[in-house]
N, C-alpha and C positions, 0 to 999 in steps of 0.2 A: 477413605475420604477422597472425594473428587478433586483432582489437581486443579490448580489456579492457572490461568493463562496469562502470558506476558509476551509482548511483541517489541523488538527494537529495530528501528529502520535507520540505516546509516548511509549518508551520502546521497547524491541525486538519483542514482540507480535504486538504492534502497527505498527512497521515498516513492518512486513509481511502483515498486513491487507492493509497498504498503497500500498504495492507491488500489490496486487489484484486490488486496486483502480486504479492504473496507467495503468494496463493492460485493465480495463474497458474504460478508456480514450482512449486507442490505438484501441480498437474495434469500438469505435465511439459511446458510451453510453452518452457522454456529448457534444452533438453538440453545437457549437457556444458559448462555455463557456471559460472563463478565470479564472483559479483556482489558488489561492495562497496557497502554502503548506509549513508547518513549521514542520521540524523533530526536536524532543525534547528528549533528553536522558541524563542521567548522565554519560553515558560511551560512550565517544567520539569515541573510537576504535571498538564499537560494530560491528560485521560482518554483522547482519542483517540491521543495519543502513547504513553501507557503500554500501551494495548490492542494497538497494532500491535507495539510492542517485545516485549511478552509473546508474541505470535504468532510473531515471528521466533526468539525464544529457544526456543519449543517446536518450530518447524520444525527447528531446529538439533539438539535432543535427539533427535527422530525420525530424523535423519540419522546421528547419532553412535552408535558401537558401544557406548560405555561411558557410562552416564548420569552417572557421577562426573566423567568428563573430556570435557567437550563441546567438540569440535573442529569441529563442523559437517559431518562426513562427507567423502565424495568426490563428485566430478562423476560423473554416470551419463548413460545415453542411453536414450531411449524408455521410460521408466518414470516412476512417481510420485516426487516430490521429487528430480528429476533435477539441479537446480541447487544448487550450494554457495553458501550466503548468509554474508557476514561483516557484522557490525552495529557501527556507530560512532554513539554518542550525544553530540550537542552541543546546549547551549542557551546563550543569552546570559544571564549571571547578573546579574539585577536585584534580588536578594533583600537586597542591603546597603542599609541605610536611608540611606546617604550617597551612593547612586548609583542610586536607583529612579525618578527622574524626569529628564527632560531638563535642567531647571533646575539639578539637582545635578550631573549629568554634565558639564554645560558650564561649571561653576565651577572656574576654574584658580586654585589657591591661590597660585601664584607670580606671577600677573599683577598688574600695577600697577592703582591705582584707575581711571586713564584707560583702560587696556586693558579692564578689566571693564565699564566704561561703554559702550565701543565695541562690544564683544561683545554686550552686552545689546540695544543699538539694532539690531544686525545681526539677532539672533534674533527680535526683535519684528516685524521686517519679514516674516518667513516663518511664525512659529509664534505663535498666539495666546497672549498672555501668561498669563492667568489659568486656562486650561484645558489646552491642548495641552502647554505646557511644564511642567505640574505634575501631570499624571495619572500614576498608579502604572503602571510598564512591566511588571510581573511577569506580567500576563495578555496580553501582546501590544500590538500597536501600534494596535489599535481603529479600523482603517480610515484612519489618519492616515499615508498612504504616503509623503508627502513628508518626514515625520520618520522613519518606519521605515527608509527605503532608506539614509538617511545613518547611523542608528545601527547597522543591521545590517552595513553595510560596515566601519565602524570596529570593531565588536565582533569580526568575524572576524579582522581585522589584529591587534587587541590580544590575542586569545586565542592565535594563532600566536606572536606576539612573547613572550608569557609562557611558552609551552611551549617555546620555543626557547632563550630566555635565562635562564629561571629554572625549569629542570625539576624541581628538588626541591620547589619551592613551587607549581608549576602545579596547576590543579584537574584532575580526571579528565576533564571535559568538554573541557578545553583540549588534553589530551594526545590524546583521541580525535579531535579535529578535525586535529591535526598528523599523526596516523597515517594518516588518510584522505587528506589532502593529499599526504603523502609518496608513497603509492601512486599517486595520480593524476599526480604529477610524474614518477615513475619509468616509468609507462606512456606518457607522451609522445604521440607522434602515433597510438599505438594506443589511446587512451582515447576512449570514448564515454560521455558523461554526460547522464542524462536527469533533468529536475527536475520534481517535482510541487508544485503550489500553485494557488491560486485568484487571479484578478485583481480581485476584487470586495471583498475583506475586508481584513485587516490584515498579518499577518506574511508570507504567501505573496505577496501583491500588492506588498509592499515589497521583497521579496527577489529575485524572479525577474530584474528588470532589471539587479541589481547583482552577483549571485553569480558569474558568470563573471569579471568584472573583480576582485571582492574575492578570489577564489581565486588569480588570476593575481599580483595585487599581494602577497598574503600569501606566495606562494612566493618572492618576492624576499627576504623577511625571513629565510627558512630558509638562504640561501646555496647555492652549488652551482647544479644545474640548476634551471630555472624552467619554470613552466607557460605555454605559448605559446597565445594565442588566435588568432593569424594562420595559423600552419600546424602547430598542435598538437592539443590535445584538441578533440573535436567535441561540441557542446552541442545538445540538443534539449529541448523543454519543452511542457507543455499550457498553453493559454490558456483556463482554465475559467471561464465566466461564471456568474452567479447561477442557482442551482437549488434553493435553499431559503430559507426565511423563518423568523422567530420574532417572539414578541410584542415590541412596542416597550417600551422601559424606562419604568417610571412616573416621575412627577416626583421623588419621594423618592430613587429609585435614581440618577437623572441628577444630582440635586444632590450626592449623595454621591460619585459617581464623577468628575464633571466632564466627561469624555469617555467615551462608550460607543459601540460599533458598533451601528448601526441598520439593519435589513434594509430599511427604507423607501428606503435610498440605494443598495442594491445594484446595481440596474438602471442608474442614472446612473454609478455607479462602473465597471461593466463597460464602458459605452459609452465613457467617457473613457479607460479603460485600453487598449481596443482601437485607439483613434485614436493612443495613444502607441505602441504596439507596431508599428503600421503606418509611423509616420514617424520613429521614433528611429533614427539611423544607428548608435549603439553597439550597440542590440539586434540590428540587422541584421548587424553585423559579428561579433558574438559567437556567434550561434546559426545552426545549419544548418537545422533544421526547427522550426516553431511549430505545434502542433496545436489548432485552435479547437474547443472542446467546449462545448455548451450545452444547455439543457433547454427544449423547445418548449411543454411543458404547463404546468399549475399547478405552482408551487413547493411542494416538500415543507415542511410545517410542523414544525419542530423544537422548538416550544414544549411545555412540560410541562403536565401536567393543571391546574396552578394558574396557568397563563397566563404564566409566566415561563420563561426559557430561559437556562442557564448559558453564558456567552461566555468562559469560561476556567476553569482548575483542573481538579481531579479530576472534577468533576461533569459536565464536558464530554465525553459519550460519545455523540455523535449516530449514529444508524443509518446504514448503508452505502446507497448509491444506485448506479443503473445507469450515471449518467454517470462515476462513479469507475472502474467496470470498463471504460468506453470510454477513460478516460485510461490505465489500465494497458495497454490494447491498443494505444494510440498509442505507449507505450514499446516494445512488442514490434515494431511496425512500424519504429521507429527503430533498435532494435538489430539487426534482421534486414535492413536495407538493405545491398546489396552495397557493397565498399569503393570500387568505381569510381563509384557513384551518389553516395555521400556526399562523396567527395573533389572531385567536380565542381560541388558547391554552393558558389557564391561569395558569396552573399548570402542571408539567411534566406528560406526557403520557407514558405509558409502552406498548410496542409492541413486539409480537413474532408470529411466524408461526410454524406449525408442518409439519414435512415431513412423508409421508406414510411409515409404516414400516411393512414388512411381514417376520416372522420367524427371527427377529433380522437383517434383511437386508433392507437398505434404498432404496426407489424407488424415485430418484430425477427426477423432472419434471422442465422444464425452468421457469414455473409460480411459482415454490417454491422460486426462487431467486428474481425475480421482477414480478410485476403484468402483465406487458406486455411480456408475456413468448415468444411469436413467435418473437417479435422485438428483444428480448435479444439473443434468439438462432440463429436468422438470422446473427446478427452481429458477435457473438462469432464464429459461424460456418464459416462465410466468412473469418475471420481472420486466423482461424485454417487451412482452406484450403489454403490460401495464404502461410502460414507457410510451409505447406507441399509441394507446388509448388517450393518454394525458397530452402528449406532444403533437400527435397527428390528428386524431379524431376530434380533440378539444383544443387543438392549436396552441398549445403552451410553448411550442418550439419557437414560435415568433416572440421574442422577448419584449415584454411591455404590453402583451395583450391583456386587457383589463378584465374581461368577462369569460375568458377561456380557462383551459387547463383544468386543475382539480376542482375549482369553484364551479365550473361548467358541468363537470362529472357529478358533483353532489346535486346540482340541479336536476340532472337526469335522473339520478336515484329518487329524487322527490317526486318526479312525474310518475315513477313506477310504484308510488306510495311507500317508499323507504325513507322514512323521516328521522332515523336514529342519529343521524350525524350532522344535523342542522346547526349544532353549537361550533362546529369547526370554523374558525374565523378565516378572513381573507388572508390574513398574514400567514397562518398555518398552512393554508392550501397553497399559497405562494412558495412556501419553503419546500413542500413536496414537489412542485414544478421544477423549481431549481435544481433539486437533487436529480430529477429525471434528465434534465438538460446536461448535467455533468456526466451521468451515466451513459446517455445514448447520443444526442445531437441537439443542436439548436440552430437558429437561422439568424445570421448577422443582420443588423439594421441596415447595413450598407450593401444594397445590390442583391438581397435575398440570397447570400452565400451560405452554404451549409458549414457549420462549425462543428466538426466531429468531437462527440464526447468519448469517454473511456472505451466503450465497447466497439464503436466505430473506429477508433484508433487501432485497437487490438485487431479487428478484422482487416484494416488497411495494412497492417504489418505483415500479414501472411501472403500478400501479393496474389499470385494466381493459384495458390494452394486452397484447399477446400477447408472452410471453417465449419462452425457447427450449425449455422442457420442458412436459409435460402438467400441467395444474393439480393432478391427484391426486398428482404427485410432491412437493407442497409441503403439509406437514401444517398443520392449524390447531388440532388438539386432540390430546391424548394417544391417544384412540381412533383418530384418523387414522393415527398412527404405526403401530399394530398391524395396519392394513389395507394398508400400503404394499407394493407389489411392486417390489423392487430392479431387475427385469428389464423393467419396463414404464413407463419414465420419459419416453420420447420421444413427440412429437406424431406423428412419422412412424413408423408401426408396424414398417416394414421394419428399423429398428434396435433393436427390442425383442428380447429373447432368445427362443430357441425355447421354446414352450409345449406339450409333448406332453400327449396326453389322459390318460396314466396317471400323471402326476406334475405338480408345479407347477414353475414357471421356476427358482426358487432351487435346489430339490433336484436337478433335472436338471443345473443349471450346476455344482453341486458334485460330483455323481456322475460326470459325463461330461466337461465342459469342462476343469475344473481337474485332473482326474486324466489327461487326454491329454498326451502328451509335448510337443505343440506350445505348451502353456502354460508349460513349464519356463523358467526363466531362461536367456538366451542369452549367450554369451561377449561379443558386441558391446554388450550392455547395461552392461558394465563394473561389475557388481554384485558386491561382495566380502563384505560382512557379512551376517549371518543375517537381519537386518531388510531390508536391501536386496534380497536374493534373494526373501524373502517378499513384499515389495511388488511386485517385478517379476513374480512369479508371478501375483499377483492382476491386475496390469495386463494381462498377456498374455492371461489367461483372459477377462476382462471385454471387452477389445478384439476378440478373436476372436468372442464372443457377439454383439457389436454390429453386426458385418458392414458395417463402413464401407468404402468403396472410396476410398482416399486416394492 
């Protein structure tokens, strides 16, 4: 029986890794899969968490036939948006003033004076009294992993206990966790779970070691079948070391907060964490594969223009980085392992791959991301070309354009006597436009300034290194967008579209490739709705034009 796929994203960094994973689903890397996703954070208002949850909601709208009844659509094969995604949102709720610090959480009202004194003495042995025990937990564990691991473990158990025993009074996030865990337990031996998070910060670093055990112990509270770590669910994760920095907190902020994460400690945090993961017997027992991911060049600076950097809340919307794409590709590797391979892993395996570096410049190849390099580059390139068609050729990059984007592309199809997709509404067309803006780029209404989407942010993160596409494929100004050729984005010219002397690539593509019967949706693609057929038609046409030998 085919394994069922589960993803857990933890903390701000884990959310950005999940963002890359969702875009891998959009380009069609997870054909015919239904994937259950859990977002987990201590900071319910985290900007990166909100961004990726909005992205998944939009992905599900694009997949759904009815914008008013968003069911996430169906599983498809060899097309865009081929995976079906289900989203579950959980956060540890520390908003209550009576439970927003460790000191308050550990205060047991029914304990005797003597028991409280003993508890206090024990806490003081492990956690600094006037800082670690008293800082506000709403924005995360602030690199205090020794505290965070314990709190996250108990938060998961308490949430499942509340949702199981007090269903009417349980919070939505507790019910969401219970639903996710129920599916995980039901999958049993056919469950593969991949966890995204960093090892150098707070929430992710605290949670990765304890999540498998916490979920297994929480399943015991539910009654009935339980999650087995010995011969049941298979866990994998990234071990993502430091790759960004931000300004150190000034004295006034440090005095106000008491404890705050400092980028100055990220390197030593990463080193300590890797030693732990290498030696800890529980980690080796719980995980099948751990993927080591790091950044060998200068760390990305996430400080703002004023020298400050939000470390939590809605303001924390850090840009995406190529190492997060590498983490998403690690999940692809884990999910595509054969059953025999993964079943024969008795103790955690550690995996990494090296990127060619010349004069401190990285030379990225598609095969550096996944073993099937041409397969990956074909799908990513096809989606990037489609983004350029909608955003540049049909001007959806300019937010608020009424008659452009996918709607304009559908009109162009109609002039070529392709009228199969006329029932796609303006609202549905607008959802596709919005996804493309989040994937690639958009133009701000103020001053025609480029707002980089995910792939442009990833490209920006490599600096002077060579990424996968020609530099001209990444616009830096509104004027650049107008010059983009959707059929000439590859470094290797053999994959660029045909460019006849009497026409341009795009017009030739629309007039000849799209109208060819080979571009029409195929039965094996399992596309049923009008939008699915439309996207499959575009996928087939662009793939044919790219001439990859896969």
